[in-house]
MIDOTOR-146717 format. One line per field, with one value per residue (C-alpha): residue number from 0; residue in three letters; chain; y, x, z. Coordinates in steps of 0.5 Angstrom, whole numbers. Example, Ala and Ser with C-alpha at 12.3 -4.5 7.8 and 13.67 -1.06 7.14 Angstrom:
# residues 2
resi = [0/1]
resn = [ala/ser]
chain = [A/A]
y = [-9/-2]
x = [25/27]
z = [16/14]
***
This chain:
# residues 108
resi = [0/1/2/3/4/5/6/7/8/9/10/11/12/13/14/15/16/17/18/19/20/21/22/23/24/25/26/27/28/29/30/31/32/33/34/35/36/37/38/39/40/41/42/43/44/45/46/47/48/49/50/51/52/53/54/55/56/57/58/59/60/61/62/63/64/65/66/67/68/69/70/71/72/73/74/75/76/77/78/79/80/81/82/83/84/85/86/87/88/89/90/91/92/93/94/95/96/97/98/99/100/101/102/103/104/105/106/107]
resn = [pro/pro/arg/pro/pro/leu/ser/leu/phe/pro/pro/ser/ser/thr/leu/val/his/ser/leu/thr/ser/pro/ser/arg/leu/gln/val/glu/tyr/gly/lys/glu/tyr/gly/lys/asp/ile/ile/gln/cys/gln/ala/asp/ala/ile/lys/pro/gly/ala/arg/val/val/ile/ile/asp/asp/leu/met/ala/thr/gly/gly/thr/ala/arg/ala/ala/cys/glu/leu/val/arg/lys/cys/gly/gly/val/pro/val/glu/val/val/cys/ile/ile/glu/leu/thr/asp/leu/asn/gly/pro/lys/asn/leu/pro/ala/gly/val/pro/phe/phe/ser/leu/val/lys/leu]
chain = [A/A/A/A/A/A/A/A/A/A/A/A/A/A/A/A/A/A/A/A/A/A/A/A/A/A/A/A/A/A/A/A/A/A/A/A/A/A/A/A/A/A/A/A/A/A/A/A/A/A/A/A/A/A/A/A/A/A/A/A/A/A/A/A/A/A/A/A/A/A/A/A/A/A/A/A/A/A/A/A/A/A/A/A/A/A/A/A/A/A/A/A/A/A/A/A/A/A/A/A/A/A/A/A/A/A/A/A]
y = [8/9/10/6/8/11/12/15/12/16/16/20/24/27/29/36/33/27/23/24/21/14/11/12/5/5/1/2/-1/-1/2/2/8/8/7/11/10/8/11/12/12/6/6/8/1/-2/-10/-14/-10/-12/-7/-6/-3/2/5/9/5/-2/-2/-7/-7/-5/0/-4/-10/-5/-2/-10/-10/-4/-6/-12/-8/-4/-11/-10/-16/-14/-17/-14/-10/-5/0/4/3/-3/-4/-11/-11/-10/-17/-12/-17/-22/-18/-19/-22/-30/-29/-22/-21/-16/-13/-7/-3/-1/-6/-3]
x = [-46/-43/-36/-32/-29/-21/-17/-11/-5/1/7/9/14/9/4/5/1/1/-6/-6/-13/-13/-16/-10/-7/0/5/13/17/24/24/32/35/31/25/19/11/5/-2/-9/-15/-18/-24/-21/-23/-30/-29/-29/-28/-23/-18/-13/-7/-5/3/7/13/15/22/23/17/16/11/6/8/7/0/-3/-1/-5/-11/-11/-11/-17/-20/-20/-17/-11/-13/-8/-2/-2/3/6/13/17/24/25/33/30/24/20/14/17/16/9/5/4/-3/-3/-2/2/1/6/5/11/17/24]
z = [-24/-17/-16/-11/-5/-5/0/0/5/4/7/14/10/5/11/14/19/22/24/31/33/37/31/27/24/21/18/19/13/10/3/-1/2/9/14/12/16/11/16/15/20/22/19/12/10/11/14/8/3/-3/-5/-10/-9/-13/-14/-18/-18/-15/-13/-7/-6/1/0/-4/3/7/4/3/12/13/9/13/19/17/16/8/4/-2/-9/-12/-13/-19/-21/-27/-27/-25/-24/-25/-22/-15/-16/-11/-13/-9/-2/-3/2/-2/-6/-7/-15/-19/-25/-28/-35/-36/-34/-34]
***
């Protein structure tokens, strides 16, 4: 069966070289310990594509919210945010855009 496309949105702090193409899209967001930028090529997601955002950790929700915004800038539709670990004391899912469901495997 065909596999769905995969797009990665690395924070700029994890990239050796920032994306420099004029077709680059980026979103600056706050984290619990500062600010970062998440970025991708403008054509990383086809317009109208339904996107599930997957992350390792949900803390304050800043990265997931920025990923939702970046998906929308590309013309996609964020349909759910999924993470492996959720730090429940930080209430990160409350910072997600309205209407985007959230699921975590482990709550700490």
